[in-house]
N, C-alpha and C positions, 0 to 999 in steps of 0.2 A: 711691345706686348701689350695687348688689349686684356687688362685685368679683368673686365667684366666678362669677356669671352672665356677666359681661363676660369673664372669663378662658376660660370654657367656649366662649362664642361666638367667641373669637378662635382657637380651634383649628381647623386645616384639615381634620382628620378629621371624618367624620360620627358624632357622639357621641349616645348614647341611654342613659338610666337605666332599669333594670327593677326591679319589685319581685319578691318571691318567687313569685307566680303568673305572671310573664311580662308584666305590664302596663307599657306605657311610661309613666314618670312625668315625664320631662324630656328634651328634646332640644336641641341647639345650633343655632346659625345655619347652619352647614354642612349639617346634616340637613335643616333646613326648605328651604334653597335648592335642594338636590338634588331634593327632592320636587316643588318648584314647576317646576323646569327639565325634569323628566322626566313632567310631566303627571299627577301623583298625583291620584286621585280623591276622596280624603279631605282632611281638614285637614292641611296640610304637616307640622305639628309631630308628628303621629301620636299625640299624648298620649291615653291611654285605650285605645290599640290593644293587643291582646294579641299580642305578637311571637311567642311560642312557638306559640300556635294558628295563627298566619299560616303559620309554618314547617311546622306538621303538615299543614295544608291543601294547601300547595305540594308536599309530599312525594308522589311517586308510586311509589317504591321504598324498601325498607327502609334502604338505605345510600347514597341520593342526598344531594345537597349540603344541601338544607333539612332532611333527617332528621339528618344528621351534626351540623349547626349547633345544632339544638333539643337533640340529646342532649348536645352539649358544654356548652351553657348550664346545662342541669339538673345536669351534673356539678359545676359551678362552684357553683351555689347549694347543693348538698348537701355542699359542701366536700370532695369526692373529689379535685379537682385546684385548684391555685392559679389557673391561667389556661388559657384555651382559644384556640387560634390556628388560622386556616385561611385560604388564598388561594382565591378563587372568582371566577369570571367574572360579569359583570353587563352584557351587551351591549345596546346600544340599536340602533334601526333604522339609525342612521347610522355608528356605530362601535363596534369591539370595545373592551370595558373590563374591567379586573380590579380586585379590591379585596382587601385583607387585613383580616380581621376578628379583633379581639382582645377577649377577654371577661375581666374581673377582678372579684374581690369588692369590695365597699365596705370601707374600712378601719375603719369603725365597727362593731364587734361586735354592737352592740345592733340593727342594721338588716341584715336580710337581702336585700341588694340587689346588683346587678352593674352594671357599667359596660361598655358596648359601644362600640368605636371602629371605624369602616370607613374605612381609609385608601386612597385611589386609587394603585394601584401600576401603572396602564396603562404609563407610560413605562419603568418597569423590566422589565415583562413584554415590551414590544416590544423593548427592547434585548436581553434574554435570548433572544427569538425570532430576532432578527437575528443575534446571536452564534452561536446553535445552527445557523442556516442557513449562516452563513459557515464554520463548523467542518465541517459536512457537505460543503459545496462544497470544501474543502480536502481533506478525506478522499477525496472522489470524484476530485479532480485528482491526488492522491498515488497512488490506485490506478490511474488511467489512466496515470500516468507510469511506475508500477511495471510494469504490463502492456506499456507501450511498450519499456521496458528489457529485459524478458524477450524480447519479440519481436525486438527489434534484436540481442540476444545470440544468439537462435537463428539469426537470419539471417546473423550474421557466422560462426557455428559452421558452418552449411551452406555459406557461401561459402568458408570455409577448407577444408572437407572436399572441396568441388567443385574447388577449386584444386589440392589435393593429389591428388585422383583424376585430374584432367587431366594433371598433371605425370607421374603413374605411367603413364597411358595412353600419353603421348608417349615416355617412357623405353621402355616396353615395346615400343611399335610400332617405334620406331627400332632397337632392339636386335633384335627378331624380324623385322621386315619389310624393313628397309632395309640395316643394316650387314652382314648376311650376303652380299647380293649385292655391296656395295662391295668386301668382302674378296675375293670370287671375282674381281671385276674387277681388283684389285690384283694377283692371282696370274696373270693373263694377260698375254700380250705386248701391251703398250700403247705407243703413241708417246709421246714426251716430253710433248706438248701434251695429249694424252688423259689421261695419268697425273697431270699437274698439276691438270687439271680434276676428276678423280676425288678427288685429295687435298683440294681446296678444298671439294668437296661434303662429305667426311668432316669437315673442320674446321668447316663451318657446321652440320652436325648435332650435333657436340659442343658448339658454342655454345648450341644450342637445348636440349640436356640438361644444361647446366652448372649451373643453380640448385642442384641437389642436391649437386653436387660442390663448389660454392662454400660451401656450408654446412659440408661436411666440413672444408674449409680454414678456415672461420671459427672451427672448434672448436680451432684451434691444433694440429690432429692432423697429424702428419707421415706420410702414406701415400705408398707408392711407387705409380707408375702401375699396376702390376699389381694392387696392393691396391685401388686405387680402382675398377678394372674389376670385381673380385671384390665389393667392397661394393655397387656399383651393381646388379649382377645378383642379389645376395642380397636387395636391397631390393625387386627386382621379383618375388620369390618363386621364383627358380629354385632347383633342388637342386644339390648340389655336382657330381653327375654331369653335369647340363645345362651347367653352367658350365665343367667341364672339357672338354666337347665342343665349346663355342664357342671357348674359349681354346686348344684343342688342347694341353692339358697333363693330367697325371694327376690323378685324384680325390684322391690323397693330397697332391699339391700344392696343390690347392684348399682342403683341410682345414687345411694349414699356413697358408696366407694368411688364412683365417677366424680362426684363433687368433691371428694377428698383428694383425689388425684389431681383434679384441676386446681385446687387451692394450692397444693404443694408445689405445682409446676408454675404457679403465678399466673394462671389464665383466668383473669377476672371478666365478667361480662360474657355475653353470648356471641361476640364477634369472631372469636377464634374457636375453630372446630377441633375438639380433642383428638380426633383420629388424624386430622390433617397435621397437627402439631406433632403427634407421635411418629407419623410417617416421615417427618422432617428431621428425625433424629437419626442421621446417617453420617 
């Protein structure tokens, strides 16, 4: 029994030994079994077949896989490289398959021969493809999540702006379209019942416009009732002259109240606009 032949036949890789001209001198059992299983038209061992010429005939382009394999084997023969390795597809009509080819020189310096081994790496390639698909799926989901987060953030910002705009509109409309008439009513001769009803209406309107005022209180800022009125109308974009006309006081008094409000809010210097700061209390 040739122990080396038995060892060669025990290897799972498809092994062939080539001489310096590219002719196959020996193959192992795995090589022969693969040829039989795939319906090879010649003797399954392929002994006597010129592997390099077969690669040359199969090559259709200068750098396709058969051409690269033949060139790599020739480099090993010439001693330009110690070994040549390449992964290549070898699909059958029923399944996709991949093999890893490794070509090394014979260790006997007197014999210019090479050993080729073709190892089936199909399970590894399938696992690699599945991993790549999962990674791509994860990237896609991450991108969708990021896009959803951006959309949600934009939606929340728009909602916040809409809420602020709605509050500003309510404040402005109440101050401009309703309160002046209530003040005029309060200055007329009203019966006790009518005056009470007008006062109730004024209180309810103040409740509607209270969110902004509540935030001023939430800042632990101690504002007088007059300062709150001035701050509210400054936030609405009214000028000192307009505020003075509504409150029936002088413009200099309004400027005094504005300075007091700025001081209590900690706004020192002219860098921070009072209205911009008040609009930020949302």
